[in-house]
N, C-alpha and C positions, 0 to 999 in steps of 0.2 A: 461467584469469581472470585477466585485464589489472587492475593494480593502480593503476592512473593517475586522475589528479584528475576525468578525464572521466569515467572507470568509476564511481567512488563518486558523484558529481552526479548522474548518470542512475538509479542505485539510490535514494541518497535521494530523487530526485525522484518515485519509485515509491513511497515512505512517506508522502511528503507528497501525493501524488494520491490514494491512498486516502483518508488523515484526513481530505482536504478533503471528498471525497465523502460520508463518513461525516457530518463536520458536515451539510453540503445536506440530505441526508439526514432526520437527524435535527430540521433548522429547518421545513426546510419538503415534505418526502415527498416529492421527486424530486432527481435530479442527472442530469449529462451522463450520457447512454448509452453513447457511444463512448469516456469516461471510465470509464466502469465498465466495460468489457468488456474494457479492455485490460488493467484490474487482476488481472480475475477469470480472463484468458487466463494473463497471465502464470504463474499456479501451473501450470501446464501445460506450463511450457519447461523443463522438464529436462535438457536438453543443447544450450543455444543456442549460436550460434558467437561473439556476442558480447555484451556487457552489453545493447547497444540491440535485441537482439534477442526478448530476453526481453519485452520491451513490443511487438511488432511490427515491429521495425527502423525505422520512422521516425518522425524527432523529435515531429511531428505528436500520435502517440499517446501522447506521454510529455509532450506541453505543456502541459497544467493543472497537473501537478504542478511542471514547471520553472517556470513563473511564481506560483506556489505557495511553494514553495522559498524564492524572490529576495523575494517581498512579505513573508512570516509571520519570516523571519531578518533581513531590513532594518528592520521597524517594530516588530512586534508592537503595534500600538497599538488595533485593535479588540477587541473581546472576542471572535469570530471567529476571529482570529486568533490567539490567547491558547488557544484551544480547540483549535483544529489542532496547534499546536505539542504541545500536552499530551498527546495522543494518540499524535503521532509519538514523542518521549520514551517515551511508555507502552511503543510496541511495540518501540522498538529494546530496552527495559529485557526485556520478556518474550521476545525472542527470546534474546538471552544465557541465561534462566533455559532455553530449551527447547533450548538448544544444546546443556548439560548433562544433559538428560533421552533418552540413546538408546533408552529402548523409548518415550517418546512419541513422537520424531522418527521411530519407525519407524511406530507407527499411521498418524500424519499421513500420511507417505507412501503408505501402502499405501491408505489410504482417497482421499488425492486420485488415486491412480492408478488404483482402481475407478469414481471419477468421470468419468474419463477420455469414458468411454463414454456417459454422460450428456449429456457437453460436446458430443461429435462428433455425436450424434442431435440434440440442442433447440439448439444453439447455448451460447453463454457467459453472457446475458443471462437465460437462460429461467428461469422461478420451479423449475422441478424442481431447476437445477444449484442456484441460489442456496439453496434447502432443504437441495440436500447438502451445500454448502462452509459453510452456516451450523450442521449440525450437529456437524461436524468439529472445527470453533471453538467448540462447547459442550462436545464432550467430552472435549477436550483443552485447550487454551487458558486457557479457564475456569475449570479447576482448581485453577491457579494460587492462590496467597495473593491477589497484585495483580492483580486485574480493573480493567479500562478502565472508567469510570462516565462513560455517554455521556449529554453533556448536551443538550438538547434541547426540542421540543415535547411533553410526554406523551401527549397525546393521537393524535400524529404517530407514537411509538415504541410504542405499544402496538398498535399494528396489524401483525399478524404478518406480511406481505410486506417492510412495513419495516424491523423488528426481524432479520429473515434478512440482510434486503441490507447491515445494518449487522456482522453479525456477518461473514459472508463477504468482506464488504471487509475487515474486519480480521485475517482470517486471509491476504487479499491483503498487504493490511500487512507482515504478520510475514514472508510472502518475501521483500520486498522488502529487509528489515531483514536478512534471511540476505545476500541478493547483497550488501547494504551491507557487509557485514564480509567477506565472503569477497572483493569488492576493494579490502579494506585500509581499509574507515571503523570510526571508533571514536569515543567517543563526545566524546573533548578535542578533536577536529576541530571539533565544533560551537561551541566556541569560540577555539581560537585559530586555527584554519583558515576562519572563518565567511566573512572577507571575499572569497576565495579563490572560496571554493563558489558565494555568491552571483553574483559577477562571470562565472564561468562557467555559469551556470544563467541567467543573463541573454543571455548569449550563443548561447546553445544553445536558449530561446527565441524569440531573434530568427530565426535560422535556420529553427523552426519557422514563424514567421510567416509569412516569405516564400517555404513551401512551400503553404499553404494554397492 
């Protein structure tokens, strides 16, 4: 796996895309379905030829994450941006804990592999798969002492299908955090290399816009 700024930016955009979709669902009860499909599909990309292949091979698939990354890291002026950044930092922190738990890693991996049949049969945004992925998150990541507190509209979050989408997307966010670490991403870079990451994300988002 390449450890370039390009690959780190793509992987980090995956974390931001999942986090942004969580924020959208928690507040509005809906999100961009193609962006959600990209996130959930990434869970099954276990032998990618490149970092971009994890997200479907096209910059347009990860465009929402690239835009969110560049906006949130640049401004952090809106409440929703602060929420998204909190989810991103928590996901990176949870992934570092998961990385030290070999038994849990095996459970997560085997259960995602079991869900592959559901994904190929129903598709990546079907309620059956989303429920399956949500249960993986609940049984594993949710058992850590640090638990992500999702802020939003309580009446929206109380609906089972929304809560399951949130958990499935958080699992996808963990997957992108794994990829970010594998490409050499480290938390200190969010401070020291922030400008470089923002600039590259903007360039990639611009390329994605031209491809639309």
